N, C-alpha and C positions, 0 to 999 in steps of 0.2 A: 850418540849425542843425547844430552839430557833435555827434558821438556823445559821450555822457558818458564821462568818464575814470574810472578807478579811482584814488581819492585817499585816502591814509591818512597819519596822522602818528604813527608808532609810537614816536618818541622825541624827547627834547630834550637839549641839551648846553649847559653853561656854558663860555664861552670868555673868556679874559682879553684885554682890549683895553688899549692904551696910550693914556692921555689926555695931551694936550699941556699944558704949563703955560700959565696965563693970568695977567693982572695980579692977579686976585683969588685965584688958587691957583697960586703960583709953582713948587711942586714937581711933578715928574712922578709919576703914579700909575697903578696898574692898576685896572681895573674889570671885574667879571664881567658878561657879557651872555649871556642865554639865547637860544639858537637852537632852533627847532623844525624837525625834518627832515621835509619833505613828500615822500612817495613818490608818484610818478605813474606809471600804466601806461595806455597807449592800448589801444583795441580790438584793434589789430594786434600787441600784445605788447611794444611799445617801452617801456622804463622809464627813469626818471631821478629824481634827488633834488634838491630845492632847499631851502636852509636859509633860514628867515625868522624875523625878530624880531617881538616884540609890535607894534612900531610899523608894520611891514609889514601885519600882519593888521588893525590899526586903520584904516589908510588904505584897504585893500580894503573893509572893512565900511562905512566912511563913504561911499565912492564908490558901492557897490552899493546901499546903503540909499537914497541920493538917486535911484537908478535904479528904485526900487520893488521890489527883489528880496526884501524881507522882508514885503511886504504880502499875501502869500498864506497859505494854510493851513499849509504846511510851515514858513514863516519867522516867522509871527506870534508864536510863543512864544520865539523866540531872543533871548537877552540877552548882549550882548558882555561879556566879563569885565573887571572894573575893573582899572585900573592899580595895580600893587603894586610897591614897591621892595623887593628882596630883599637881605638882609644875610647875609654868609657865616656858615655853620654855625647859623643860626637854626632851631629845631625847626619842622617842619610845612611848610617851603618846598617840599620835593619834592612833597608832596601838592597844594599850591596850583598848582605848575607842571603837574602831571599833570591837574588839573581844567581848567586853561587849555588844555592840549593837546587834551583831549576837546572842549571848547567850540569850539576852532578847527577841529577835524576835522568837527564837526557843521555849522559855518558853511560850510565848503567843500562839504560834501555838499548843503546847501540850494542853494548857488550852482551846483553842478555839474548839478543837476536843473532849474534855471531855464531856460526856453526863450527868454527875451528876449535878443536879440543883443547889446545893450549890456552886459548882465551877463556874457554869455559872453566878450565881448571883454576886459572887465576881469579876469575870472578867468584867461583865457589869458595876459594880460600879467603878472599876478601869478605864475603858474606858470612864466613864461619859456619857454613852449612853442616860440616861434619860434627860440629858441637851441638847444633840445634835439631838435627834430624835423625839422630841415632835412636834406635828403638830399644827401650828398656823392657826386658821380658820378666824380670823379677826385681824386687827391692834389694838394695844393698844389704849385706848380711848384718850390719849394725842397726838396721831399722826394723822394728817389730810392728807388724800390722795385724789388725783383727779382721780386716776386710780385704777383698781381692785387691791386688796392686794395680793402681792406675797412675801412670806418670803425671805429675802435676805440671801445669803450664800456665802461662799468663793469659789464657783465653777463656 
């Protein structure tokens, strides 16, 4: 079993996405999508952030629920937040998004404490740890450096 990570979701952000025209909707339009910033820190102090949408959390919930991750004392009372379509400038949306953020953080906490390896594998894939925690021993061949190679990071 891997050591639990420190996982928080301190914020969310709405980003505009461009929707392509379709036969039923011929005009191009912009659509706001909410991303939740998941901050991860390993026991060794390495940190990274992944941005996830509601649909990403829903997929993780469904997969881990099938694996039995919510059949224990910690997960028995967890209820996944309902899908809500947000309309620009509608009152109360920020509060709903914050409630959702809190629920997602609670879900990740439950999964992070789960000992079952299949649940841990699903959580690791969701957090994209294999992309963020790989060790680079030398620079790529197309990069010329005059000093010793140190992988750059956002920290």
